[in-house]
ROVEX-924206 format. One record per residue (C-alpha): x, y, z; residue in three letters. Coordinates in steps of 0.001 Angstrom, whole numbers, plus 500000, padded with zeros to 6 digits. Example, Ala and Ser with C-alpha at 12.3 -4.5 7.8 and 13.67 -1.06 7.14 Angstrom:
2
512300495500507800ALA 513670498940507140SER 
***
This chain:
223
252439727579929932MET 251883725910933650GLY 250457722303934261MET 247536721172932796LYS 244962718554934016LEU 243588716873930599LEU 241970713688931890LYS 241154712312935120THR 239424709115936387LYS 238439708131939771LEU 238018704413940234SER 236043702168943755ASN 233997705425944366LEU 231072704674946655GLU 228329706738945033ILE 229505706436941280PHE 227660704441938820GLU 230359701237938283ASN 232309703177941299GLY 233622705091938413VAL 233967709104937763PHE 235525710214935137GLU 235951713533933190LEU 238191714531929715ASP 238718718067929867PHE 239734718085926098ILE 237900718900922571ASN 236262716249921014GLU 235084717341918148LYS 237052719678915120ARG 237148723004916878VAL 235668726265914545SER 237757729652913480ASN 234993731230915585SER 235409728954918447GLU 238908729583918704LYS 238525733677918369ILE 235895733661920954SER 238145732236923208ASN 235445729025924000ILE 238843726688923728VAL 242542727180924664PHE 245258725922922292PRO 247569722871923637LEU 249382721503921169PHE 248623719716917746ASN 245058719728917292ASN 244308719745921190PHE 242443722598922651TYR 241255722569926920ASP 237499723697927061LEU 237188726779929003ASN 234447725991930404SER 232304722608931226ILE 228645722679932196ALA 227534719458934423LEU 224102718781934244VAL 221640716855936471GLY 218524716479938718ILE 218980717330942304ASN 221347714780944512ALA 222723713099941001SER 226517714482942399GLY 227136717518940639LYS 228431719348944027THR 230089715940944623VAL 231460715950941031SER 233279719739941516LEU 234435718590944662LYS 236407715808943219LEU 238112717725940704ILE 239228720225943213SER 240849717414945037ASP 242457716438942373ILE 243584719551941186LEU 244677720277944550ASN 246865717141944477ILE 248293716915941001TYR 248336721046940101ILE 248850722803942796ALA 250891720570945140ASN 249387720055948001TYR 249415716677950029GLY 246529714104950895LEU 246178715801954359SER 245115719242952565SER 242207717202950621THR 238731718071952395ARG 236255715686950559ASN 238521712177949022LEU 238154710374951796GLN 234619710412952279TYR 233850708556948965PHE 235682705669948792PHE 236395702906951551LYS 238986700793951045ASN 241228701709947736GLU 241352704360945696LEU 242426703908941957GLU 243445707591940520ILE 244511707988936923THR 245426711058935432ASN 246892712105932130ILE 248829715748931980LEU 250836718123930117MET 253379721250930771ASP 255023722609927908ASP 256438720011926071ASN 255849716352927933LYS 252686714406928346LEU 252748712770931858TYR 250391709809932854LYS 250442709730936839ILE 248188706212938270LYS 247571706382942646SER 246155703963944411TYR 245570705575947741ILE 244775703752950875LYS 243506704607954645LYS 245266703777957759ASN 244224702809961273GLU 243388706613962088GLU 241646707204958922ASN 243939708845957654LYS 244907709012953769MET 248336707928952067TYR 249516706823948851PHE 250249702727948466TYR 251896702471944918GLU 251847704946942172GLU 252889704838938531GLU 254498707226936828LEU 255058707200932960LYS 255958710623930999GLU 256529711108926509VAL 257621713969924758ASN 254815716119922919ILE 255560715342918966THR 253326716029916258THR 252760712735915610GLN 249751712360918965ILE 246357712822917979ASN 243117712282919462HIS 243007708198918117VAL 246368707120919723ASN 246340709799922850LEU 245328706629924920SER 248216704398923493LYS 251208706632923476ILE 251850705311927451PHE 251642701260926441ASP 254960700789926044ASN 256723703619928395ILE 258140701834931287LYS 256921703236934309PRO 258183704981937512THR 257250702881940957LEU 256913704656944150ARG 257659701618945690SER 261213701327944142GLU 262111704798945298LEU 264048705753947994LYS 261214707639949711THR 262512708594952893GLU 262281712100952451PHE 258898712150950706LEU 255763712065952931LYS 253095709432952713ARG 250419711656951999ASP 252620713339948863ASP 252016711861945465SER 255411711358943477ILE 253886713442940812PHE 255277716683943066SER 258856716153941912ALA 257789717053938864ILE 255821719871940355LEU 258644720927942620ASN 260668722157939558GLN 258023724531938531LYS 258495728575939221ASP 255804729076941409LYS 253033727164942796ARG 249620727309941346VAL 246372728339943011GLY 243088726489942924ILE 239534727917943962PHE 237155726105945045ASP 233839727674944738LEU 231621724708945216SER 230349725925948165PHE 228153728402946567PHE 226302725225944753THR 223754725332947303ASN 223680728994948249LYS 220863731345946617ASN 222905734840946827ILE 220784737957946094PRO 221657740357943221VAL 222465743817945082LEU 221861745719942263HIS 218767747921941847LYS 219002747681938695PHE 219382744263936492VAL 220619744703932633GLU 217337743540930411LEU 219192741921927948ASP 220354739438931253PHE 216651739394932059VAL 215225738642928826ARG 217771735701928207TYR 216098734116931505LEU 212536734576930352ASP 211954737213927111PRO 208363737631928814SER 210083740155931413ILE 210456743786930155LYS 212537745277933352LYS 213511743836936853LEU 214046746549939646GLU 214631746090943619ILE 212311748626945359LEU 213836749852949115SER 
***
């Protein structure tokens, strides 16, 4: 299993309430056997499962598409191992300083990386400071103590490292990602959210049509 993002939190954003965007990808409630069998969730460790799908619900202009764009940039930086200069969206949503906190995992470790990002005179982003902590995954880790297991771990600070070979737009977490065998591809499909693409098939399955509207008996495109 490759690197996975479990939780992310962005602070000092301009368009969200209290300036915070936070998303948790792991289960909160107990997972049933039927959910495991139907692949609704993906097993991580102990009783932790990754949610295979998450729905964002809200009225128009409530931030759904922005949320997808932020998630895409976070995944590109901390999973796909790209620099800030390769992101498309982050720079437009904060003014002075952006704080990002992530919890990630690989096969046998959990990581907590807190990044502080600023902009230079040319409005280009760079990592001002970062704190990286890691712990081994054990059977004692559960949903109750997950947020506390990093409390007594001494962080690795970006400011204390020899960073002459580290670009300012690369996270120190790239040192962890560079140890992986291959790079993970991230596919951002958020540009489809504002496009209504018609179905080109002449016939649509009746079960799908009735799911949308039980009163419809048949939908056919006549040429």
